[in-house]
C-alpha positions in Angstrom: 105.0 103.8 104.2 106.9 101.3 102.2 109.6 99.4 104.1 111.1 100.9 107.2 114.7 100.0 107.6 115.5 98.9 111.1 111.8 98.7 112.1 111.3 97.2 115.5 108.4 95.0 116.5 107.5 97.6 119.1 107.0 100.3 116.5 105.2 98.0 114.1 102.7 97.2 116.8 102.3 100.8 117.8 101.5 101.7 114.1 99.2 98.8 113.8 97.2 100.0 116.8 97.0 103.5 115.3 95.7 102.1 112.0 93.1 99.9 113.8 91.9 102.9 115.9 91.6 105.0 112.7 89.5 102.4 110.9 87.3 101.8 114.0 86.6 105.5 114.1 85.7 105.6 110.4 83.5 102.6 110.6 81.7 104.0 113.7 80.7 106.8 111.3 79.8 104.2 108.6 82.7 105.2 106.3 84.6 102.5 104.4 88.1 103.6 103.1 88.2 100.8 100.5 91.9 101.4 99.6 93.9 100.6 102.8 97.5 99.8 101.7 101.0 100.6 102.7 101.4 103.3 100.1 98.3 105.1 101.6 99.9 105.2 105.0 102.2 108.1 106.0 104.4 108.4 109.0 104.6 111.9 110.6 108.0 113.5 110.8 109.5 114.3 114.2 109.7 112.5 117.4 106.1 111.2 117.4 106.3 109.3 114.1 102.5 108.8 114.3 100.7 106.9 111.5 98.3 108.7 109.2 95.9 107.0 106.8 95.5 109.1 103.6 93.9 109.1 100.2 90.1 108.9 100.7 89.4 109.0 97.0 87.6 105.6 97.1 86.0 106.1 100.5 82.3 105.4 100.7 79.7 106.1 103.3 77.6 103.0 104.0 73.8 103.5 103.9 71.8 102.5 107.0 71.1 98.8 107.0 67.4 98.0 106.2 65.4 95.9 108.7 66.7 92.3 108.9 69.8 93.1 106.7 73.4 92.5 107.7 74.5 95.9 109.0 78.1 95.2 107.7 77.0 94.3 104.1 74.5 96.7 102.7 75.9 98.3 99.6 73.8 98.6 96.4 74.3 96.0 93.7 76.1 98.6 91.6 78.5 99.6 94.4 79.2 95.9 95.2 80.1 95.3 91.6 82.9 97.8 91.7 86.2 95.9 92.0 88.1 98.7 93.9 91.4 98.4 95.7 94.7 96.7 94.9 95.3 93.0 94.4 96.8 91.5 97.5 94.9 94.0 99.7 91.6 93.3 98.0 89.5 90.6 99.9 88.0 87.6 98.1 84.4 89.1 98.2 85.5 92.1 96.2 87.5 90.0 93.8 84.3 87.9 93.2 82.2 91.1 92.9 80.1 90.1 95.9 78.4 92.5 98.3 80.9 93.9 100.8 81.1 96.2 103.7 83.4 97.3 106.5 85.2 93.9 106.5 87.1 95.0 103.3 89.1 97.5 105.4 89.7 94.9 108.1 91.1 92.5 105.5 93.4 95.1 104.1 94.5 96.2 107.6 95.5 92.6 108.2 97.7 92.6 105.1 99.3 95.8 106.3 99.9 94.3 109.7 101.5 91.2 108.3 103.7 93.0 105.9 104.8 95.5 108.6 105.5 92.7 111.1 107.5 90.9 108.5 109.7 93.9 108.1 110.4 93.9 111.8 110.7 90.1 112.2 111.4 88.4 108.8 109.8 85.0 108.5 112.0 81.8 108.1 113.0 80.9 104.5 110.4 78.2 104.1 107.6 80.6 104.9 108.9 83.1 102.4 109.0 80.4 99.8 105.4 79.4 100.5 104.2 82.9 100.2 106.1 83.4 96.9 104.6 80.2 95.5 101.1 81.3 96.4 101.6 84.6 94.6 103.2 82.9 91.6 100.2 80.6 91.2 97.8 83.5 90.9 100.0 85.2 88.3 99.8 82.0 86.1 96.2 81.1 87.0 94.3 84.3 87.7 91.1 82.7 89.1 89.2 83.4 92.3 90.3 80.2 94.0 93.9 81.0 93.2 93.5 84.5 94.5 92.0 83.1 97.8 94.9 80.8 98.1 97.3 83.7 97.6 95.4 85.6 100.4 96.0 82.9 103.0 98.1 84.4 105.7 101.7 83.4 106.5 101.9 83.2 110.3 105.4 83.8 111.6 106.3 81.8 114.7 108.7 84.7 115.7 105.8 86.9 116.7 105.9 87.1 120.5 102.3 87.6 121.3 99.3 85.3 120.6 97.1 88.2 119.7 99.3 89.0 116.7 98.7 85.5 115.4 95.0 85.8 116.0 94.7 89.1 114.2 96.9 88.1 111.3 94.9 84.9 110.9 91.3 86.2 111.5 91.5 89.3 109.4 92.4 87.1 106.4 89.3 84.9 106.8 87.7 84.4 103.4 84.3 85.0 104.9 83.7 88.7 105.7 81.2 87.8 108.4 83.9 85.9 110.3 86.4 88.7 110.3 86.7 90.7 113.5 85.6 94.3 113.5 88.1 97.1 113.5 87.1 97.8 117.1 87.9 94.2 118.1 91.2 94.3 116.3 92.0 97.5 118.2 91.3 95.8 121.5 93.5 92.9 120.7 96.4 95.0 119.4 96.2 97.4 122.4 96.7 94.4 124.6 99.8 93.6 122.7 101.0 97.2 122.9 100.6 97.1 126.7 102.7 94.0 126.9 105.3 95.6 124.7 105.4 98.7 126.9 105.8 96.5 130.0 108.7 94.7 128.4 110.0 96.9 125.5 113.3 95.0 125.1 111.4 91.8 124.2 109.8 93.8 121.3 113.0 95.4 120.1 112.5 98.8 121.7 114.9 100.7 124.0 113.4 100.9 127.5 
């Protein structure tokens, strides 16, 4: 999945729900994908055009959390030192080689969501310029603080539902413990999908 020509908001939201459900299912079985990105998402041929998450080569099963430990961050020191993933989709804690857990997938899912929504509803020029400037800074000054600045989300005022703004903003939180779970993201996006199904024309779909 790269850039879908003529992508509607309705379809972008539907795919985002499917991705969130997939990650919620994986996380319920204590599996982290660790490489969620657009190029690892395939769209089925045919009328259904369902989303499929592929390439589990970096996937890792989380060990049970020891007593008193954060259940979402319980990798070994060696595993936590592995800087896996792709810049842009990689959350700040991985960039800093800090302990990480399920929230890495949530961060990357948020990047996919924002990029997909931007294909369906391109942001105004000043927001594009801001995003480009943030990326350019990291290419010149490749430090952790510059990377975190690059990861700050661009919120498009053209998105028609407040849950889209909430998910786009909260999945990009630099603190993994403040990011919503994949299950919570699923609930928020399913509410958006219900609104889109009730008024498909407002989301660019044919009733």
